[in-house]
C-alpha positions in Angstrom: 12.2 -11.0 -4.1 9.4 -12.1 -1.9 6.4 -9.7 -1.1 4.8 -10.0 2.3 1.6 -8.3 3.3 1.5 -7.0 6.9 -1.6 -7.7 9.1 -2.3 -4.0 9.1 -2.3 -3.8 5.3 -4.5 -6.9 5.0 -7.1 -5.4 7.4 -7.1 -2.1 5.6 -7.3 -3.8 2.2 -10.3 -5.9 3.3 -12.0 -2.8 4.6 -11.3 -1.1 1.2 -12.7 -4.0 -0.8 -15.7 -4.3 1.4 -16.5 -0.6 0.9 -16.0 -1.0 -2.8 -18.3 -4.0 -3.1 -21.0 -2.3 -1.0 -20.9 1.0 -2.9 -19.7 0.1 -6.4 -20.2 -3.6 -6.9 -18.1 -6.7 -7.1 -16.8 -6.1 -10.6 -15.1 -2.9 -9.6 -13.7 -4.4 -6.4 -12.3 -7.3 -8.5 -10.6 -4.8 -10.8 -9.0 -3.1 -7.8 -7.8 -6.4 -6.5 -6.3 -7.2 -9.9 -4.6 -3.8 -9.9 -3.0 -4.6 -6.6 -1.8 -7.9 -7.9 -0.1 -6.2 -10.8 1.6 -3.8 -8.5 2.9 -6.6 -6.3 4.3 -8.4 -9.3 6.1 -5.3 -10.4 7.5 -4.9 -6.9 8.9 -8.4 -7.0 10.9 -7.5 -10.1 11.7 -3.9 -9.3 11.4 -3.2 -5.6 12.8 0.3 -5.8 10.7 1.4 -8.7 8.5 3.6 -6.5 9.6 6.7 -4.7 10.6 7.2 -1.1 7.7 8.6 0.8 8.4 12.2 1.7 6.2 12.2 4.8 8.3 9.4 6.3 11.8 10.5 5.4 12.9 11.1 9.0 11.9 7.6 10.2 14.3 4.8 11.1 13.5 2.8 8.0 13.2 3.8 4.4 9.6 3.8 3.4 8.4 3.9 -0.1 4.9 4.6 -1.4 2.7 3.8 -4.4 -0.2 6.1 -5.3 -3.2 3.9 -5.6 -6.7 4.8 -6.7 -6.2 8.5 -6.5 -6.9 8.7 -2.7 -4.6 6.0 -1.3 -1.0 5.2 -0.9 0.5 1.7 -0.4 3.4 2.1 2.0 6.2 -0.5 1.9 9.7 -1.2 3.1 12.5 -3.3 1.5 14.7 -5.6 3.6 17.5 -7.8 2.4 15.3 -10.6 1.2 11.7 -9.3 1.2 9.4 -6.4 0.5 6.9 -5.7 3.3 3.7 -4.0 2.4 3.1 -2.0 5.6 0.0 0.0 5.1 -2.8 1.3 2.9 -3.2 4.9 3.8 -6.0 7.3 2.8 -4.5 10.5 1.6 -7.5 12.5 2.7 -6.4 12.1 6.3 -4.0 14.6 8.0 -0.5 13.9 6.7 0.8 13.8 10.3 -1.4 10.8 11.0 0.7 8.7 8.6 3.7 8.6 11.0 1.4 7.6 13.9 -0.1 4.9 11.7 3.2 3.2 10.8 
């Protein structure tokens, strides 16, 4: 199945990597990028391998999430022929803000 990154996710991912490079160096940022790539490869093979996001259960779509780097969640949806990576959400934020951010 094809994985598509939304514009929102791309923007947040770029911010995340820029912060990482500035504060921790290129090597660590590259490792985070490699980790994301391994997650995306797994999703291609097993799209339902991550759990349904409890904070978004009452939404019109089924959203799933992947815990990433202790403080983030990668939010995604599954359609008939693709997996859409919707958002990179910082879990330190108010949980109610996730719905507004989707």
